[in-house]
KEVOPA-337855 format. One line per 8 residues: number of its first residue (from 1); their letters; for each residue x, y, z of N, C-alpha, C. Coordinates in nm, 4 decimals, decimal comma, always signed. Atoms other than C-alpha are relative to their C-alpha. Layout:
<sites>
NUM) A) X:Y:Z:X:Y:Z:X:Y:Z | ...
</sites>
This chain:
<sites>
1) XXXXXXXX) -0,0344:+0,0210:+0,1385:+10,8106:+7,3876:+9,0249:-0,0328:+0,1194:-0,0888 | +0,0328:-0,1182:+0,0785:+10,6944:+7,7335:+8,9156:+0,1243:+0,0887:-0,0054 | -0,1188:-0,0850:+0,0105:+10,9875:+7,9360:+8,7803:-0,0207:+0,1352:+0,0682 | +0,0073:-0,1275:-0,0698:+11,0604:+8,2407:+8,9941:-0,0630:-0,0096:+0,1376 | +0,0642:+0,0206:-0,1300:+10,9023:+8,0877:+9,3059:+0,0834:-0,0972:+0,0827 | -0,0686:+0,0876:-0,0959:+11,0781:+7,9415:+9,6090:-0,0890:-0,0127:+0,1220 | +0,0856:+0,0205:-0,1170:+10,8878:+7,7865:+9,8966:+0,0564:-0,1122:+0,0855 | -0,0394:+0,1025:-0,0956:+10,9807:+7,5945:+10,2070:-0,1245:-0,0763:+0,0422
9) XXXXXXXX) +0,1133:+0,0798:-0,0479:+10,7599:+7,3131:+10,3301:-0,0497:+0,0591:+0,1315 | +0,0556:-0,0545:-0,1240:+10,5242:+7,4490:+10,5959:+0,0188:-0,0989:+0,1149 | -0,0212:+0,0833:-0,1185:+10,5832:+7,3207:+10,9470:-0,1291:-0,0090:+0,0806 | +0,1230:+0,0235:-0,0743:+10,2351:+7,2135:+11,0516:-0,1094:+0,1027:-0,0207 | +0,1021:-0,1014:+0,0258:+10,0423:+7,5131:+10,9184:-0,0827:-0,0407:-0,1213 | +0,0837:+0,0276:+0,1160:+9,7657:+7,5139:+10,6584:+0,0210:+0,1030:-0,1098 | -0,0308:-0,0973:+0,1038:+9,9317:+7,7772:+10,4458:+0,1495:-0,0048:-0,0311 | -0,1396:-0,0153:+0,0406:+10,2553:+7,8403:+10,2578:+0,0240:+0,1481:-0,0255
17) XXXXXXXX) -0,0383:-0,1400:+0,0177:+10,4431:+8,1686:+10,2204:+0,1113:+0,0060:-0,1045 | -0,1040:+0,0071:+0,1025:+10,6239:+8,1355:+9,8875:+0,0644:+0,1353:-0,0289 | -0,0778:-0,1173:+0,0405:+10,8955:+8,3810:+9,7913:-0,0146:+0,0134:-0,1507 | +0,0233:-0,0255:+0,1421:+10,7935:+8,5255:+9,4554:+0,0782:+0,1219:-0,0478 | -0,0714:-0,1248:+0,0294:+11,0402:+8,8143:+9,4588:+0,0734:-0,0043:-0,1329 | -0,0697:+0,0089:+0,1286:+11,2378:+8,6870:+9,1599:-0,0960:+0,0351:-0,1138 | +0,0992:-0,0251:+0,1049:+10,9229:+8,6949:+8,9476:-0,0534:+0,1426:+0,0049 | +0,0559:-0,1351:-0,0087:+10,7867:+9,0250:+9,0811:+0,1027:+0,1046:-0,0412
25) XXXXXXXX) -0,1049:-0,0951:+0,0391:+11,1180:+9,2045:+9,0408:+0,0180:-0,0011:-0,1518 | -0,0177:+0,0108:+0,1450:+11,1593:+9,0732:+8,6850:-0,1167:+0,0648:-0,0747 | +0,1184:-0,0571:+0,0654:+10,8039:+9,1855:+8,6010:-0,0228:+0,1460:+0,0365 | +0,0150:-0,1394:-0,0413:+10,8397:+9,5213:+8,7785:-0,1307:+0,0265:+0,0733 | +0,1237:-0,0156:-0,0757:+10,5387:+9,4648:+9,0051:+0,0226:-0,0373:+0,1464 | -0,0068:+0,0350:-0,1418:+10,4758:+9,4305:+9,3781:-0,0780:-0,1292:+0,0239 | +0,0770:+0,1205:-0,0328:+10,3376:+9,1252:+9,5533:-0,1494:+0,0318:+0,0065 | +0,1418:-0,0395:-0,0021:+10,0112:+9,3179:+9,6028:-0,0558:+0,0062:-0,1422
33) XXXXXXXX) +0,0440:-0,0049:+0,1395:+9,9891:+9,3821:+9,2283:-0,0135:-0,1405:-0,0582 | +0,0080:+0,1382:+0,0458:+10,0586:+9,0153:+9,1632:-0,1243:-0,0680:+0,0568 | +0,1192:+0,0591:-0,0617:+9,7875:+8,9089:+9,4092:-0,1265:+0,0511:-0,0688 | +0,1147:-0,0574:+0,0708:+9,5435:+9,1453:+9,2356:-0,0150:-0,0621:-0,1382 | +0,0018:+0,0629:+0,1327:+9,6371:+9,0069:+8,8936:-0,0526:-0,1429:+0,0094 | +0,0458:+0,1379:-0,0167:+9,5871:+8,6506:+9,0180:-0,1501:-0,0069:+0,0250 | +0,1427:+0,0003:-0,0305:+9,2429:+8,7355:+9,1533:-0,0830:+0,0453:-0,1195 | +0,0815:-0,0582:+0,1063:+9,1151:+8,9519:+8,8688:+0,0081:-0,0761:-0,1325
41) XXXXXXXX) -0,0182:+0,0628:+0,1306:+9,2588:+8,7636:+8,5725:-0,0084:-0,1520:+0,0031 | -0,0049:+0,1463:-0,0085:+9,2807:+8,4055:+8,7018:-0,0980:-0,0578:+0,1016 | +0,0972:+0,0470:-0,0971:+9,0221:+8,3853:+8,9798:+0,0588:-0,0735:+0,1183 | -0,0690:+0,0650:-0,1115:+9,2778:+8,2734:+9,2384:+0,0275:+0,1046:+0,1078 | -0,0160:-0,0950:-0,1107:+9,2714:+8,4484:+9,5765:+0,1178:-0,0398:+0,0883 | -0,1168:+0,0119:-0,0875:+9,6090:+8,4784:+9,7494:+0,0189:+0,1351:+0,0672 | -0,0283:-0,1268:-0,0665:+9,7175:+8,7411:+9,9974:+0,1430:+0,0427:-0,0283 | -0,1383:-0,0460:+0,0121:+10,0214:+8,9596:+9,9361:+0,0677:-0,0113:+0,1358
49) XXXXXXXX) -0,0745:+0,0121:-0,1252:+10,2908:+8,9080:+10,1951:-0,0039:+0,1255:+0,0837 | +0,0036:-0,1261:-0,0736:+10,2645:+9,2739:+10,2901:-0,1215:+0,0112:+0,0907 | +0,1143:+0,0020:-0,0918:+9,9296:+9,1955:+10,4547:+0,0447:-0,0422:+0,1403 | -0,0552:+0,0459:-0,1275:+10,1510:+9,0531:+10,7320:+0,1206:+0,0835:+0,0425 | -0,1088:-0,0912:-0,0342:+10,3958:+9,3437:+10,7462:+0,0868:+0,0300:-0,1203 | -0,0826:-0,0464:+0,1114:+10,6387:+9,5295:+10,5229:+0,1038:-0,1034:-0,0430 | -0,1005:+0,1017:+0,0327:+10,8926:+9,2434:+10,5399:-0,0575:-0,1102:-0,0878 | +0,0628:+0,1014:+0,0835:+10,6406:+9,0300:+10,3512:+0,0022:+0,0308:-0,1486
57) XXXXXXXX) -0,0081:-0,0328:+0,1428:+10,7044:+9,2112:+10,0226:+0,0787:-0,1108:-0,0708 | -0,0658:+0,1050:+0,0769:+10,8010:+8,9584:+9,7581:-0,0515:-0,1390:+0,0347 | +0,0591:+0,1281:-0,0386:+10,5855:+8,6853:+9,9134:-0,1511:+0,0045:-0,0222 | +0,1445:+0,0163:+0,0028:+10,2323:+8,5562:+9,8771:-0,0369:-0,1002:+0,1088 | +0,0471:+0,0997:-0,0960:+10,0272:+8,3652:+10,1312:-0,1049:-0,0859:-0,0697 | +0,0853:+0,0979:+0,0659:+9,8616:+8,0534:+9,9972:-0,0558:-0,0950:+0,1045 | +0,0650:+0,0938:-0,0916:+9,6104:+7,8664:+10,2102:-0,0323:-0,1275:-0,0756 | +0,0386:+0,1258:+0,0623:+9,5673:+7,5006:+10,1336:-0,1014:-0,0749:+0,0854
65) XXXXXXXX) +0,1092:+0,0563:-0,0795:+9,2687:+7,4484:+10,3629:-0,1218:-0,0203:-0,0901 | +0,1055:+0,0318:+0,0958:+9,0601:+7,3167:+10,0741:+0,0298:-0,1362:-0,0591 | -0,0195:+0,1305:+0,0614:+9,0284:+7,0056:+9,8626:+0,1153:-0,0015:-0,0994 | -0,1152:+0,0173:+0,0891:+9,3140:+6,8695:+9,6541:-0,0316:+0,0456:-0,1432 | +0,0364:-0,0390:+0,1371:+9,1269:+6,9235:+9,3257:+0,0015:+0,1517:-0,0154 | -0,0015:-0,1467:+0,0050:+9,0771:+7,2941:+9,4052:+0,1430:+0,0532:+0,0030 | -0,1404:-0,0422:-0,0060:+9,4448:+7,3282:+9,4959:+0,0703:-0,0242:-0,1325 | -0,0629:+0,0301:+0,1288:+9,5556:+7,1573:+9,1755:-0,0419:+0,1012:-0,1061
73) XXXXXXXX) +0,0502:-0,0984:+0,0964:+9,3347:+7,3888:+8,9689:+0,0631:+0,1366:+0,0253 | -0,0561:-0,1313:-0,0340:+9,4551:+7,6991:+9,1545:+0,1475:+0,0079:-0,0361 | -0,1432:-0,0032:+0,0299:+9,8218:+7,6064:+9,1185:+0,0269:-0,0036:-0,1502 | -0,0123:-0,0039:+0,1460:+9,7759:+7,5406:+8,7478:-0,0199:+0,1430:-0,0500 | +0,0261:-0,1391:+0,0384:+9,6302:+7,8911:+8,7147:+0,1130:+0,0924:+0,0442 | -0,1143:-0,0800:-0,0476:+9,9109:+8,0409:+8,9253:+0,1177:-0,0188:-0,0953 | -0,1092:+0,0281:+0,0933:+10,1620:+7,8717:+8,6962:-0,0226:+0,0748:-0,1317 | +0,0318:-0,0747:+0,1220:+9,9851:+8,0212:+8,3918:+0,0291:+0,1484:+0,0174
81) XXXXXXXX) -0,0246:-0,1414:-0,0281:+10,0027:+8,3649:+8,5521:+0,1495:+0,0298:-0,0032 | -0,1444:-0,0223:-0,0019:+10,3759:+8,3327:+8,6149:+0,0608:-0,0128:-0,1386 | -0,0480:+0,0094:+0,1380:+10,4324:+8,2195:+8,2574:-0,0310:+0,1289:-0,0761 | +0,0345:-0,1245:+0,0684:+10,2486:+8,5313:+8,1397:+0,0919:+0,1138:+0,0421 | -0,0938:-0,1028:-0,0465:+10,4792:+8,7457:+8,3537:+0,1337:-0,0117:-0,0727 | -0,1289:+0,0229:+0,0656:+10,7844:+8,5896:+8,1907:-0,0018:+0,0424:-0,1462 | +0,0080:-0,0336:+0,1423:+10,6566:+8,6619:+7,8410:-0,0123:+0,1491:-0,0245 | +0,0110:-0,1461:+0,0143:+10,6309:+9,0356:+7,9099:+0,1233:+0,0574:-0,0613
</sites>
């Protein structure tokens, strides 16, 4: 439900690999820069897709091996971050 993000349901894994390329391209940043922004400004740790190879650009890796409350909080913060990118 976050604008600029597309994600397929994971098939039995404890992580998702959302495509954030629409948002990163519009903001003129890389997925690594987005991951850094999320960590430094919002306190949410995600890995850039490039940590898994060059083809991962435009993706983030999100682990959901934690409690539901922590996930809800993190996704709320991620949504805030994406809204801030759109207002640039």
